N, C-alpha and C positions, 0 to 999 in steps of 0.2 A: 495888302493884295487880297487876302482871303475875305476880309470884310467887304471889299468892293465887289468881289465875285458873288457873295451872298446877296448883296443889294441888287446886283444885276439880275440874278436868278429870281429874286422876289419881285422885281419890276416886270420881268417877263411873265411870271405867273399872274400878277395883277392885271397886266394888259390882256392876257388870254381870258381871264375871268370877266373883265369888263366887256371885252369883245363878244363873249358868249351871252352875257346878260343884255347886251344892246341889240341883239337880233332876235327876231321871233324864231323860236325853236333852237336857238343857239346853245341852250343848256343841255341839249341832247347830243351835241356833236362831240367828237373825240377830243379836240384840243381843250375844250372847256372841262371835260371830265378829267383829263390828264392833269390839267393845272389845278383843279380842285383837289385831286388826290395828292398832288405835290404840296399844296398849301397845308393840307390836313396832316400829312405824314412826314414828308421830307423836310419842309421848311422849319418846323419847330426844332428839329434835331441839329440843324446846321450851326447855330451859334455856339453850341457846346463842342462842336468838332473843329472849329476854326483854329484853336490853339492846342489841339491834342498832341501830346509829345510821343504817343505810341504810333502815330501814323508816319509813313515814310516821308522823306523830304519832298516837298511839292506834291505829295500824293493827294491831299485835299483839294488843292487848286486844280490839278489835272482832272480829278473826278468831277468837280463842279463845272469845269469848262465843258466836259463831255456831256454832263447831265443837262446843262443849259442848251447845248447844241442839239441834243436829242429832243428836248421839249420844243425848241424853235423849229426844228425840221418836221416835227409831227404836225405843227400848225401849217407850215409851208406845204407839206404834202397833202394835207386836207384841203387846202385852198386850190391846189393844182388839179385835183381829181374831181372836177365838177360833173362830169358825165358818168352815168352808170355803165358798167361793163356790158350788160345785156340790155337790148332795147325794151324787152318786156320780160316779166317773170316766167320762169319755167314751171309749168303745172306738175304737181307731184301726184303720183298714184298712191292713194292712201293704203291700199292693200300691201303694196311693196314696202311702204314706209313702216307698216306694222310688222311685216316679216323682218325687216332690218332691226326694228326695236326688239323683237323676240330673239334674234340672233345675238345682238349686243347684250341683252340681259342674260342669255344662257352662257355666253362666253365669260361675261363678268362674274356670274355666279360661280363658274368653274374656277376662275382664278381666286375668288374669295374663299372658296373651300380649300384651295391649295395653300393659301396663306394660313388658314386655320390648322392645317396639318403639319406646318413647320415645327421643328423642335423648339420648345420654349426658350432655350438658351440662345438661339439665333435671333430671337425677336426682342426678348425682354432684357437680358443682361448686357447686351452690347449696343452700340449705335447701329441702326438698321442700314445695311448696305448690301450690294450685290443682288442675289436672287430675291430676297424679300422685297426690295425696292421695286424690282421689275413686276413681281406678282401683285403688289399693292397698286402699282400704276395701272396695270391692265384690269384690275378688279373694279376700277372706276367705270368701266363699260356698263356695268350693272346700273349705275345711276343714269347714264346717258340713255340707255334703253328705256328705263322707267320714265324719263322726261319726255322722250318722243312718244311713248304710248299714252302718257297723260295728256299731252297736247292733242293727240288724235282723238282721245276719248272726250276731251272738252269740246272739240269741234263737232264730232259726230259720235255720240255714245254707241258702243257696241260691246258685246261680250268678249270678243277677241282682244279689243283694246284694254279692257279691264283685266283680262287674264294676263 
């Protein structure tokens, strides 16, 4: 049973890869990218897990059926959504975008400083959980603010974008 499910999953991945390679621009679509990640990361691990005695009974089969359904439904959903949600793109105000980037950067920097002020025993000696996880999560706003500002600076260089 497990071997048949692995073969079915591999065939689905192969079909999505061939379908993406067969169309112009298909390699940039989500089903192709999801199947490429599955072939590169998930598929090589499956043969070793088929007869793993530490997994619950039928756990591997159920997980692989769900994984196959998710990959198949991602392709189905991609095919069903042919129309864009908006008829034309929304123009963005670059000044407001830079203000949002500055706000994200400032908030992320604040959380990053808060992570640095945590006692060392809560971060180093134990598994990170609770408040440090929340602070680390919100400190990622610093990176998003930098990315928005860098994109604005690449499009139209200004001192505010570089700051």
